N, C-alpha and C positions, 0 to 999 in steps of 0.2 A: 504494499499499500504506500503510495507516494504521498508527498506533502500536499500536492495539488488535490488529490482525492480527499484527504482529510479536511482541507480548507473548504472544498465544495460541500462536504457533508456537514460541517459545522455551520456553514452559511445557510444550509437547508433547515437545520434544526433552529437556528436563530429566526429565520423567516417564518417558520411554523409558529414559534412562540409569539412573535410580533403580530402575526395575523390573528391568532386567538385573542391576544390583548386588544386588538382593534374591535373585535366583535364583542368580547365580554371582558371589560376591564377588571371585574372582580372575580375572575376565574381562579379556581383553587390550584394547589400544587400538582395534583394528579392530572388535571386537565392540561396544565402547561407542560407537564412531562409528556403526555400523550401527543400533544401538538408538536413537541420538539422531535419525538420519535417519528411521527408521520412525515415531518419535513425532512428528517435525515434519511428515511427510506425513500421519500419521493424523488430525491436527487438521484439516487441509483436507478430508479425506474425510468426517470427522464433521460438519463444518460444512455440507457439501453435503447430507448425509442429513437433518440436523436443520433446515437452513435453507430447505428447499424450500417453496414457497408452497402454501397450502391449495387453490388452484384446480387445480394440477397434480395433487395427490393425489386430489381428488374426481373429476377426469376419469379418472384411472386406475382408480378403484374402480367406476365405472359401466360396465356392459356396453354394447356397441354393439348396439342393437336391429336395425340394418340388417343386420349380419352374421348375427344369429340368424335373421332372416327368410329370408335366402339359404340358410342351412343347412337350414331346415325345407322350403323348396321343392325343394331337391336330393333330399331323402329322399323326398318324395311322388312325384317323377318316377321314382325307382328302383322304387317299388312298383307302378307302373302297368304 
């Protein structure tokens, strides 16, 4: 774990705490802890979504032509 990862996760925890404070200024310690944990975990999930390689996204966007051909042949068998 690099220092940049630690800084990002700490910033997420801080942002979660500040967001809760903006919504509920009288929040208890458990609520603040839960908000900090949610912010901490949210950073890692956001990094997964934004950090995916372009090849994986391009492969997910292209339809599989083999599956389409199988579906077409199944329909023609039903009509005969």
